N, C-alpha and C positions, 0 to 999 in steps of 0.2 A: 427534419425534426422540429416540432413546435416547442414553444416555451414550456408546455405542460408534459412533454415527452421526457421520461427519465433517460439519462445517458446510458445507464446500465440497469437492467431488470433481471433478477434471478427469480424464476417462476417455478415453484414447487419442485426444486431440484433434489434428486436422490443420488448419492455417490458413496463409494467406499473402496476398500482394498481387498481383493480376492473375495472370500465369502463373508467378509466383515463389513456390514453397512455402517456408515458414519454420518452422513447427512440424510435427513428424513423430511421430505417435502418442504425444504427450506426456501423461503422467499424474502428477498430484500430488494430495495431500489436505491439507486444513487443518482442524484440530479446534477446537472452541470454546475461546475464551479462551487462545490460545497465539500466539506470534510465530513465523511461518515465514518464512525467508529464501529467496529465489530468486536465486542468484548466477551470474555468468558474465561473459565478456568482452563488449565492445561488439559488437552485431550477433548475439548468440547467440539472440535471440528473446524476451527477457524482456518488453520493452514490448509486443510483439505479443501475448503471452499476456494481459497486462492489458487490451488492447483487445478481445480475444475475451471475456474475463470480463465486461467492461462492455457487451458486445454491440454494440460499435462496428465490429467486424469479424466476419464470419460464420465458423462452423465449416465445414470441408470434410469433416469426418468426426469421429466420436466424440461424447461427451456432456459437458455440464456439469450436475452435480447439486448442488442446494442443499437441505440437510437431507433428502437422499434423493430429492428431486423433480427431474425433468428440467426445467431452465430454458433449455435450448439454443434453443427457439423464441422466447424472450422478447425484448422490445424493450429498449433502454437504459433507458427510463423505468420499465419493469416491474421490472428487476433493481435499479435504484436504490431503488424503493419497498420492496423486500424487505430493503434494508439493505446492499447492496454499493456502497461509495462509494470513489472513487479520488482520490488526491492526485497530479495529473499531474506528469511531469517538466517542469521549468521553471516550476512553481508556477501560472502562468496566472491571476494575480490580476486584479482590476479596478483597474488602476493609478491611475485618476483618481477612485476612490472611497476613502473613509476606511477604516481598519482595521475599525472597528465595522460599517460598512455591508457590507464584504466578509464578515464573520462572519455577519451577518444573512442575506446571500444564501445561505449554506449551509443555513439553516433555512426557506427560502422555501416549501417544501411542507408544513411542519408547521403544525398547527392548535392545538397545545397551548401557547398564548402565555405563560401563567405559567411553564411549564417552560422555554420558550425563553429567557426573561429570566434564569432561574436558571442555565441552561447557559451563557449569555453571561458571567455573572459567574464561573462555574467556569473558563471559558477564560482569563479574566484572572488567575485564581489559578494555573492550570496553566502559563500563559505570562506571567509578570509583565511582561515587556518590552512585550507587546501592550497591557496595561492602561495603561502609560505613554504608548503611542503611539495610543490608540484614536481620536483625532480626526485623526491624520496621514494623508496620502495614502499608500496602500499602495505605490505605485510609487516613493516617495521613501525607503523604508527600505532597510537593508542586505540582502544576500542571505540571511543567517541569519534576520533578522526576517521576511522575506517567506516563508521556509520555515515558520516558526512560524505565520504567518498562514494559509498554505495548509492546514496540518494542522489548525489550530483551525477553519477554515471547514468542513473535512470532518467534524470531530467535531460541529459544530452541526447536521449532518444526522441526528444520532443513528444512526450506522452500527452494524451488527453485525459487519461485516468491513470494515476500512479497508485499502485497497491503496495502498501508497506507492511511487512510482516515482522511484528515484535521490534519496533523501533527502539524502545527504551531498554531492551534486555541487557543486563549487566553494566549499565552506564550510570555514572554519578548523576545525582539530581540536577546539578548545575548544567551539565551537558544536555540532559533531557530537556530542560527548559529552553536552551538555545535551539534545539531541534524543533520544539513546538512553535517557537517564533518563526522559524524558517517555513513551517507548514502554512502559517498564515500568509507569509509572503508568496508562497507558491500558489495558494488559492487566489490571492489578489491578482496574480498574473494569468488567471483563467484555467489553471490546471486543477482538475478534480482529484480528490484524494480519498482512498479507502484505506483506513488505518486499522490494522488488526493488532490488538493489544491484550496482553494478560493483565497489565497494570491499568485497572479501571479508572483510577484517579487521573492518570495521565491522559488516557483516551478521552474521557468525558470532558476534561478540561480543554482539550484541543478541538473537539468536534462540534459541528452544528447539530447533527443528529446521530443517533446510535441505535444499534441492535444488540441485545444480550442473547447469546447463544448457549444452550446447555444440551449436552448429549445430542448434538447435531440438529437441534430445533431452535427456532427463535422463540424466546419466552417473554421478552419485553422489547418494546421499541418506542421511540419518541424523540423529542428534543433533548439534546445532551444535558442542558442545564436543569431539565425537569427530572431526568433519570438519576442524576447525581444526588437528588434529594429524595428519591424513592426509597421508602423503608426497606423493601425487599433487596434492592441493590446495596444499600448501606450495610445491611446485616450480612449478606452473602459475600460481598467483595471488599467492603471498606472497613470491616471490623467494628461497626457501630452497633 
């Protein structure tokens, strides 16, 4: 892969559920070590795209390229092995397992055990609250703590691209700001982030670049700081 090659390229992808089409010739690209936001209203197709990228939902047309290679035919296990890791909406933790056991589940495929132990301690540095709660049942924590745990579990898989679905959903603004700061730390460590968000203010404040999706189509794209000042975005999503 050259410096000009996107890490991930979605090329004219169509997808849907049963007879209902959701994505229509949708194209985006994500470059190495950047934060890209995909924003839009509920039902726009954001989560559907993540399901397609994780290969949980088939493409009905188009291609998914990873470092220039076509991974459209790959299985979920194969794309996970290449470093595409998703933090699902709703966190989906193992509620009756401890925080630490949840984090170790993220590393279940890894064989570099000494590095896993180092990464576990790194998670407790990145998310100090999890260090305080490491023996606590994950299901007994607050929503913000559970989101931290879900993100840390994904990082324990040593992702190259972490796809986060609705990170801020249901969380207090102060917690959301903490998570945004963590995203910057993650990116600084070389992990690329695709952030799917209904809260446009949060997404554009955290991202380098962004795509606006409506009815399964990209309607706007560009630098996040420019889109946040776009009159169409302000009127449609920011109440301006």
